[in-house]
Each structure stands twice: as structure tokens, then as C-alpha cells.
C-alpha positions in Angstrom: 18.6 18.5 -4.8 16.9 18.3 -1.1 18.6 17.3 1.8 18.1 15.3 5.2 18.0 18.0 7.5 16.0 19.3 5.1 12.9 17.0 4.9 12.9 17.4 8.8 15.5 15.3 10.2 19.9 14.7 10.0 19.4 10.8 10.3 16.9 8.7 10.4 15.6 7.9 14.0 15.9 4.8 15.7 12.5 2.2 15.8 10.2 2.7 18.4 7.8 0.6 20.2 5.7 -0.8 22.3 6.5 -3.1 25.3 4.0 -4.4 26.8 4.4 -5.4 30.5 1.3 -7.6 31.1 2.0 -8.5 35.1 1.0 -5.2 36.2 -1.4 -3.8 33.7 -4.7 -3.5 36.5 -6.9 -3.7 33.6 -8.7 -0.5 34.5 -9.0 0.7 30.5 -7.1 3.8 30.6 -5.2 2.9 27.4 -8.0 2.3 25.6 -9.7 5.6 26.3 -6.7 7.6 26.2 -6.4 5.7 22.6 -10.1 6.2 21.3 -10.2 10.6 22.5 -6.6 11.2 20.7 -7.9 9.8 17.5 -10.9 10.0 17.0 -12.6 6.9 17.6 -16.0 7.0 17.7 -17.3 4.5 21.0 -18.2 1.1 19.8 -21.3 -0.2 21.7 -19.1 -1.1 24.8 -21.4 -3.2 27.2 -21.2 -6.6 28.6 -20.7 -10.1 26.9 -22.1 -11.9 29.6 -19.2 -14.0 29.2 -16.6 -11.5 31.6 -15.3 -7.7 32.3 -13.8 -7.9 29.2 -16.3 -5.7 27.4 -14.8 -5.1 24.0 -14.0 -8.7 22.8 -11.4 -7.7 20.6 -9.6 -5.1 18.3 -11.2 -4.0 15.2 -11.3 -0.6 13.1 -13.4 1.0 16.3 -10.9 -0.5 18.7 -6.9 0.4 18.4 -5.9 -0.8 21.9 -7.8 -4.0 23.4 -7.3 -4.9 27.6 -8.3 -8.6 28.1 -9.6 -10.0 31.0 -9.1 -13.8 31.6 -9.4 -14.9 35.6 -7.8 -18.5 35.5 -7.9 -20.6 38.7 -4.5 -21.7 40.1 -2.5 -19.0 43.0 0.0 -16.4 41.2 3.7 -17.1 41.5 4.9 -18.2 45.4 0.7 -17.6 46.5 -0.2 -20.0 48.5 -3.6 -21.8 47.1 -6.4 -23.1 48.6 -6.9 -19.8 51.0 -10.1 -18.5 50.8 -10.8 -16.8 47.3 -7.1 -15.9 46.5 -6.5 -19.5 44.8 -7.4 -17.7 41.4 -5.4 -15.0 39.7 -6.8 -12.4 36.8 -4.9 -12.4 33.8 -5.0 -8.6 31.9 -3.1 -7.1 28.9 -3.3 -4.8 26.6 -3.3 -5.3 23.1 -2.3 -3.4 19.8 -1.1 -4.2 16.4 2.0 -5.7 16.0 3.8 -3.3 13.9 5.6 -6.3 12.4 8.8 -6.5 11.2 7.4 -8.2 7.5 3.7 -7.0 8.0 1.3 -8.9 5.7 -0.8 -5.8 5.2 2.2 -4.0 3.2 2.2 -6.3 0.9 -1.2 -6.4 0.3 -2.9 -2.9 -0.1 -3.2 -1.8 -3.3 -3.2 2.1 -2.6 -0.4 2.7 0.0 -2.5 3.1 1.8 -0.7 1.1 4.8 3.3 2.6 4.9 6.0 2.1 7.0 7.4 5.0 9.2 10.3 6.7 9.4 9.8 5.3 13.0 9.5 1.6 11.8 5.9 1.5 12.8 3.0 0.7 10.1 0.3 3.6 10.0 -3.1 3.6 8.1 -3.8 6.5 5.7 -7.8 6.7 6.0 -8.3 9.4 2.9 -5.8 6.8 0.6 -7.7 3.5 2.0 -10.6 2.3 -1.0 -12.0 0.0 2.0 -10.6 -2.8 -0.3 -9.9 -5.0 2.8 -7.7 -7.7 1.5 -5.5 -6.6 4.8 -7.9 -7.6 7.2 -7.4 -11.2 6.6 -3.8 -10.7 5.7 -2.9 -10.3 8.9 -2.0 -12.9 11.5 -3.1 -11.6 14.4 -6.9 -10.3 13.5 -5.3 -6.5 14.0 -7.1 -5.0 11.6 -10.5 -4.5 11.0 -13.1 -2.4 8.8 -15.4 0.7 10.3 -19.2 -0.1 9.7 -20.1 3.4 8.9 -17.6 3.6 5.8 -15.7 0.7 5.0 -12.1 2.0 5.6 -9.6 0.4 7.7 -8.7 1.1 11.3 -5.9 0.0 13.5 -2.6 1.1 15.9 -0.5 3.5 14.2 1.5 4.1 17.3 0.2 8.0 17.4 1.8 8.7 14.4 1.4 12.2 14.4 2.7 12.2 18.6 6.0 11.0 17.4 7.0 13.3 14.6 6.9 15.8 17.7 8.7 14.2 20.0 5.3 12.7 22.5 5.1 9.4 23.2 1.8 8.0 22.6 -1.3 8.6 23.9 -1.5 4.8 25.7 1.8 4.6 27.1 0.9 8.8 28.4 -2.3 7.5 30.1 -1.2 4.2 31.7 -0.9 4.5 35.7 1.1 1.4 36.2 3.2 1.6 32.8 2.5 -2.1 31.8 2.5 0.2 28.3 6.0 1.1 27.8 7.5 3.0 24.6 10.8 3.9 24.1 12.9 2.3 21.0 12.4 -0.7 20.5 16.3 -2.1 21.4 16.1 -0.3 24.4 13.1 -1.9 25.1 14.0 -5.8 24.3 17.1 -5.3 27.0 14.2 -3.9 29.6 12.1 -6.7 28.4 14.9 -9.8 29.4 15.4 -8.0 32.9 12.1 -7.9 33.2 11.2 -11.4 32.9 14.2 -12.7 35.1 12.4 -10.5 37.8 8.9 -12.0 37.6 10.2 -15.6 36.8 12.4 -15.3 40.1 8.8 -14.3 42.1 8.1 -17.8 41.2 5.6 -17.0 37.6 7.6 -19.9 36.0 5.1 -19.6 32.9 6.1 -16.5 32.4 7.7 -15.6 28.5 8.3 -12.9 26.3 5.9 -13.1 23.1 6.9 -10.7 19.8 10.0 -10.0 20.6 12.2 -12.2 18.7 13.2 -11.4 15.2 13.8 -14.6 14.3 10.5 -15.6 14.4 7.1 -16.4 12.0 7.2 -12.0 11.2 10.4 -10.6 11.7 9.9 -9.8 15.4 7.4 -7.0 16.5 7.3 -3.4 17.5 4.9 -3.7 20.3 5.6 -7.1 22.4 4.4 -8.5 25.8 5.5 -10.5 29.0 2.7 -13.0 29.1 1.6 -15.0 32.7 0.7 -17.9 30.3 0.8 -19.5 27.5 0.0 -17.2 24.2 -3.2 -18.9 23.3 -4.6 -17.9 26.5 -4.7 -14.3 25.5 -6.2 -15.2 21.6 -2.9 -14.7 20.4 -1.2 -17.1 17.5 1.3 -19.1 18.8 3.5 -19.0 16.5 2.4 -16.2 13.6 4.0 -16.4 9.9 3.5 -13.6 7.9 0.6 -14.8 5.4 2.8 -13.3 2.1 5.6 -15.2 2.5 5.1 -17.4 -0.2 3.9 -15.5 -2.4 7.1 -15.0 -4.4 7.1 -19.3 -5.5 3.4 -18.5 -6.2 3.8 -16.3 -8.6 6.9 -18.5 -9.6 4.8 -21.4 -9.7 1.9 -19.4 -11.3 4.3 -18.4 -14.1 5.6 -21.8 -15.2 2.0 -22.9 -14.6 0.9 -20.1 -17.8 4.3 -21.3 -19.5 3.5 -24.5 -20.1 -0.2 -23.7 -20.7 1.3 -21.2 -24.1 3.2 -23.9 -24.9 0.8 -27.3 -25.1 -1.4 -24.4 -27.3 1.7 -23.5 -29.8 2.3 -27.6 -29.5 -1.3 -27.6 -30.7 -1.6 -24.7 -33.2 1.7 -25.6 -35.1 1.0 -29.4 -35.4 -2.8 -28.4 -36.6 -1.0 -26.5 -39.1 0.7 -29.3 -40.2 -2.2 -31.6 -40.2 -3.8 -29.6 -43.1 
């Protein structure tokens, strides 16, 4: 019999995750570059959109990290309004797969390409994916996308290959301001609570944590954020819910309907035989 030690570890490792503190993100896009370089993700035709400095627009099969740029005509915290060009603020945030506790993508994948790793992360096995695309609409965050050249899906794996040898993900390793922090999820949640108190104490009363609550619609996420405004401002759903939560009751109702139909057919056949 194979023991746990022979399998590679004695105790189950703790759940790992990302805490992204958007208050210190400078929009350098180093995380995007590091992600592409380490994971050998092809260039996705970067260029100016004409809408903002955000040239990657969103996450997808070939964009596993996306830095959003949001310009707002309001001061930041205790900043004095109406002083020259200071009456505005930039909101920047590096978005990524949330590695949900209750992940709908896992529920709908027919091949087992998507799996839950020993670190609690959700990983795509490229060589197993058949390109069916079921996981794309299942994700409540719109994270997963299909690659243009072969139709298979791609998303952040939290650098599973690096985690397996004790290294941190490439994006967190590269981030110059520690906006992207990697570590044990429970410890990150405690750290985030302390940081939120600091940011709100500096006058940014709109600051909040997003994705940290284990009682939310996806059971909490493995990648959560400190935001300086409402989630919608960053293009995030305000109250995400796992899209497969109603599947059990749907199958139950479908089964009841099927039994009722079979019962009706049987009754008609029985009546038909009696009438002969």
C-alpha cells in the first residue's frame, strides 16, 4: 500500500491563495508579463483600445492576469479636492482566477481536465481538455476563455508547477509593491483585515474586502482583493453565486417530471388494453 510519505508529503498542505491589495498597485503590468513568460502564454495582440491605458481589456484563454485601470474624478482619502489636477484618482487592480471554494467549472467539466489541487487551487490540464467550453459560461466571474488557436481553455493555475516545488507564483514573485501577496489563505485573510483597517483609517472609507468571506455565494475564494470602491467599478460581480448550485434540485424536478410522464404513458397503455 502506498503511504502518504511515498506519495510526496506526510500531512495535507494548507490551502494557499492570493491577497491582492489594490491600494498599492501601480499598474506596471509586471504580473502580466511574468505570468506569460513563466506559463509560455502567447502574446494576445496588445495595443491601445482607445478607452484607457488598459490594453488587455480582460481575462481569457491567453490572458491569465489582467491589470485594470479605472480613472475617477474624486480625491483619494484625505487628499484635498480641487488642487490643480489632483482632483482624481486612479484605481488599478490585477485580476486573476478566483480559485473558488465551490467552483462551477469543476462541476461541469466532462473530462476531468479541471481538478482541485492539494493546495486548494483549481488547475486546468491542457492535455486533457477537449475544448467543449462548458466551463466558460459556468464561471460567475468570466475568468475562463478558449484559446484561439486550438479551442482549449486556459486560466491561472496559481503556478501549480512552482507550488509543487515550494516556490511562489511568478506574478507574486515579480510584483514590485507587494500588491499581490501569496501565502496560506487563513493567514492572508488575517493580514487583509488588518490592512483594511489601515486603509479605512487613512480616509478611504469606501475600501472593502472582496472574495474573503467563506459564507458568500461561492464559499469564499482562494484569490481575494482589497478594493477601494464597489466591485462593479472594477468589472467584478457584486454578489457572485456558483452557477451550479441549483443543479441538484433541477435534476430532482427533472426526475419527478420523467416519472410522471412514464406514469401517464403507462396509464394510457393500461386503459387502451382494457378498451379492447
